[in-house]
N, C-alpha and C positions, 0 to 999 in steps of 0.2 A: 313438187312436197313446202318447197321453203313460198313460194307466195300465198301456199294457200293458208300457212299457217301465220303468217306475215295479216291477211287477211282477217283470218278470226280473232287475231290479237287485235289489232284499230277494230273491229265490233265490240270487242269485249269491252274496251276503253270508251270508248261511244256508249257502250249501253250504261258504264258507273257511271257517267256525265247525266246520264238521262234519270235513272233512279238518284243521285241526289241534288238534282234539280226538282224532282217528285216530292222526294222527302224533304225536303226545304221546303217547298210552296203549300205541304201539309199543315206544317206546324206554323206556318209563318204566316202564309198568301192566302188563305183561305180563312184562318179566323179573321185578317182584315175584310175578306167579302162581306162574312158575318158580322162585321158591326164592332168586330175588338178594335180597343184603339190598344195604343202604345202604353198610356201608362194602367191600362185593363193587364197586358202581358208583363208591362215592370210589376207587377204587384205578388208574382210570383216569388220575387224576388228581394220584398223585405216586409220587415213585419208587419202581423198585424194593427200594431199603434201608427203606422207610419199613416206620416199627415200626406193631404193633398201636393204640398210643395216637395218635398222628399220622395214620391212616388215619380213626381215629371223629373227631377233632377237626375233618377235612377233610370229612367227609361233613354234621359239622353247621354248618362254617361257609358250605357249599355247597347247605345248605339239605333235602339228601338225605334226611335225617330229617322233614320236613314233612311233612303230609298231601299226598296227590295234587293235590286240587284245590288247596289254596295253591302249592305248585310249578309250576300248570298255569297259575293266576292270575298268578305272578311271571313267566314265561317268554314268555305274552302283553304283558304291561304291559311289558316288556325292549322288542319289537317296537317299542312306541309312544315309550318316554319312555326305552330305556337302561336296563343295569342296570351294578350291580357283581360280580367274582368271587373272592370272598376263600378261596384256597384253601389257606393254614394262611404260607407264606411273603411274600405280597405279596395288594395287592389288585389287578387288574385292570379298568381300565372297558372296558365295552364301549358305544360312543353309538349312540344310533339313528339308524335302526334297528338293533335289536341282533339277530340271527336265530341268536346263541351265540357264545361263545368259545372257539377252540381251545388246549387245550394244551400239541398238538404240536409246530403254530408257534408257538405264542404269539401271536395275532393274530386279531382278529373277525372273522367268518365273513363277513358282508357286503362288505366291499370287496373279499376276493380274488373274490367273485361279478359282482362291478359289474363287475371288470376281466376276467373269464372269457366274459360276460353279451356283449359286439360277435362276437367269434369265432363264437358258437355262433350269431349273429341272422344274421351273413352267410353261414355255409352254410346255415340255413333259408330266407331270402327269396329267395335266389339258385335255391337248389336247387328251390322250390316254385312261381317263374315260370316255369322250364323242364317241369316234370312238369306242370302244369296248364296248357300252351300245344298241350304236344307231345300231354299224354294227350286234353284235350278236343278238338282236330284231328283224330287218328287214330281216334279213338270215332265221331265225328260219322260221317267218310268214310268209316268201314267200313260203318254203319248206310246209310249210303246205296247205300253198293254191296255190299251183302249178299251173297254167293255167288261174289263177284267173287273174283281172284287176289290182289290186293289186301290185301282184305278176311280171306282165309286166312292169308297171310302175316303181316301186321299181329296176328292173333290168336296167329301160335306163339310172334311175336315175344315180345307180352303175356305170356302162358302162362307162358314163359322168363323173363321178366325177375321174375315172382311168384315162381318157383320157387326163382331162382339169391340165397343171403341176400348181404348188402350184403360180409360179411367177406371173402365170398368172391372176387365182382365185384370189390372194392375192390383188392386183393391182387392179381388177377391186371391189373388197368386202369392200378397203378402201375410192375409187373415191363412192360409193355405199351409204354405209353405215356409213361412218365416215366423210366424206366431204361432202357429198349430203345431207342426210338424218340426220346428226350429231347426230345418236342414239349410237353409240360408240368412242371408242376414238380412237383418230388417232396415226399415227405410232411415234414409239418412246418416249411413254406415260405410261412405264412401273412404278408401284409405288410398294416398297418391301412389302412383305408380313406384316412383323413384325409391318410397318409404318403406313398401313391401309390395312384391310385384302377386305373390300369391293371394296377399289380402286383398290387392288391389283388384281381381277376378274374383276372389269373392262373392265381396262388397258389389259387384258389378253382374252377377251371374241372373240373379232373378231378375233388374233392368233389361238385363241383354235381350232373355227367351223372352220375355213377356214383348217388348218392342219389334220382337225378332218374329213372333208368332203371327204379330199382326201384320207384318210386310209379305214375307214368307207366303203367306197364303196369295197375294196378288200376283209375286212370282210363278208360285206354281200352277196357277191359271191362265196367266199369260206365258210360259213357257210352255204349256201343254198344246195353246193353239197355236205355238207358233214352230212348235215340233209337228202338230198334224199336218199343218199347211205345207211346210218343205218337205217331210217325209213323203208326200205324193206326187212331187214332183219327177219333171222329167231325167232331170242330168241324175239323181238320188238312186233311178232304174239304171240308168244308164253305168253310173260308177259300178250298181252291184251285178251291172253285165259283164265288165273289165274284169270281175275276181278282187273285188278290194277286201278287204276285211269287215265285216258288221260294224265294229267298234269305228274303224276309219269312216267308214258309211256314217254313222250317227256323229260323230264326234267333229271331224273336217269340215261336210260336206254339209248336215243336218242342224245340227245345233248352233253352225255359225252362221250359219244364214237365219236361224230364230234369235241369233243375239242382242241384234238390231234393238228392235225395244227397252229388252230387255238393257244395255249398255244406254239409253236414254231416262228411264224411269230410273234407274240406279244413280245417274248422275243430279237428279232432281231430289232425288228421297233421300240422299247421304247428305247435299247442300242444308237443304230443310232442317236435319235433323244435324247440322253443325253450328248452323244457324239458331241451334236453339229446342229441343222437346221441350215445349210448355209444358204440355199434362202426364208426360211421362217422368221428368221431374221434378215435378210439385206434387206426383204419388208417391214416389219412393223419395221425396223428402233430399233431391240432390242440388246440392247448390250451385248450379251452373248457368248459362245464361237464360236458359226457360223461366229458370225461377227468379235469375236476373231481373229481365223482362216486366213478369209479372209484379214483384214488387215494386218497379219502377212506375206499373200505372196505376196500381193502387194509389201510389202517394201523390200522384199525377205529376211526376219527377221528369220533365221534359228531356234536358238535354241526356238524362241514360235512357229515356226514348229513343232518340236519333240517334244515339251512337251504337245501340242495340237495333235498330235499322239499316244502318250503313253496313253494319259488320256482315247481319244477315245479308245482305242485298249483295256484299262482296264476295260470298261463298256461293251464292248462285249463279253468281257470272261464272266465278273460275270456273265449277263444276259443267256448266254449258260449253265453256270455253274446253276443258279437260273430254268433255264426250265429242265434241266437235273432232277433234284430235283422233281420240280413239276410234270416229266413223273410216277414218283415211287409215288405219289400221285394217280394221275388220272387215270394209270396204273398202277397195282402191279406184274404184269408180266415182265414191264421193269426191276425190283430189279435184277431179275435173268441174265440180260446179264454183 
């Protein structure tokens, strides 16, 4: 088990290194291949009235004229020990962990990411609890009552949930439940958990349900398919022949075997949400990482975009690592691979 964990940890670290290289290449290497010069890249950090000489000096001070390998090493080093950005009119300090310095807002990127993270984490955790409980429960009941009215109705609702985009269901939910009936909080009404847990849950209730409706539908269909497959296996009939309780057969033997694909997609879905639920946060005006990334793209704020991409990639790699470890718990045979 220890060797299995070590192998997965090393693999996760290597994957993060590859992601960092790919991210840096997209923003610094690919533009050069397309003909963008160091001076063109330096134009992002100077005013419109800057002279050609000023732009050239800024490009040198920012290290944009250095070899790409040197620039990448400097960028990675800044994550661990911090960086200094000399753009001509002054030197800006970016303490570790330095995920970049925004010359649009004149602030390091990392504090902004930390400030937005609780909103996105709250949204992801609440929605994940709802969609896992609802999706798996409905999927199991549909499989056990195959062909019944409940099964058909649940799958129709699940198909509807998978088909409807979040920006449509979110807007409809806001119009009906928030602005029409006044049952739920309006958009942008987030209250931190540390200030008032009740208001925190109330402000996120509608985003949770809306986001969970989309994912629970997929989980219900996947759980139903897995349960139908496992409940027809020979070992299920053997367990029943031994006189085990039906609940034990369903939960311990049937559901456990059907959980493997559920664990896989849950890890990916949850990590993507932690990295930023762009559509959901924009629909409900939640100031999380997704909203932050959207604003950075609109402003063409390169350091913010890079910082967001690296943070999102970290959570995706971390989620895959956790999923691999959970595999070893669900199915001990995985430890031998």
